[in-house]
C-alpha positions, 0 to 999 in steps of 0.5 A: 509332461516328461515326469508323468510319462516316466511315472506312468511307464513304470507304475501305470496304475499309480496316481500322479499329483500336480506339483504343490503350487504356491497358493492357488495360482489360478492364471497358472492352473488355467494356462495348464488346462489350456495346454491340455495339462489335465491329462498329466495329473490325476490329483489337484495338489496345492500349497495354501496359506492365507496368512495374514487373512482369516480362513473365511476371508480367503481360503473358502473363497479361493477354493471356490474359485479353483473348483469353478475353474476345474469345472470349466475344464471338466476336471471337477471329478479329480481330488484336491489335495492340500499338502501344505497349509498352516499358520506360524507361531513365530514372534514379530521382529520388533519394529520391522515392517512386515508389509514392505517385506517381499516374501514375509508379509505378516508376523506369526500368531499366538499358539491359540489362534494357530489352533483355531485357524487350522481347525477352521481351515480343516472345516472349510476344506471338508465342506469343499470335499478336500480329499487330503489336508496336511498341515505344514509342518508337523514339528517346528524347527524353532531354530531362529526366534523371529523366523516364521518358517521355523515355527509353522509346526503343530508340535514344538522342536521337542515334540511337545504338542501345540494346541493346533496338534489337538485341533488337527487330531480332533478335526480329523476324528470328527471327519472320518472317511465317509462321514463328510457330506461334501458341498458341491453347491459352493460358488467362488464368491462363497455363496451357495 
């Protein structure tokens, strides 16, 4: 509340984005709405990772649930930004059980699948009318071989593009401003 008040006092015409949430925490967002938090932001902003689930299994459904929640609180007119999304290309640690690890529940994917999944997430985002879609991150740090956090980038540490960079550029070029038909009839369960 205080941050929003400060921003609007200094720049009254600026748009305030909700701090990027980790995933789509529907309970948290609903609690924010119950506290009339909708007046404190102009843009719904999320960070979303579906690893290890496929985009169609999770991303599509979760976006539908978010839009349903925003609709229940009369907030569906606000743009939705995704300011972090992506798939790591790190190698799995031999013999390490990712399923039991609290923060990293899956290893990476190969570069081809990173590109395929990012393209599918971009298409799903466009179908849902997402106003901003930003992969996490542009440049991979590549500082540790088995650390997935260092390999999300769509270009390598030396700026050589991964296939995901080409997929992202192609997806953006195919969906220039005004060329997308927004699907307002997508339900939370993925149906229409």
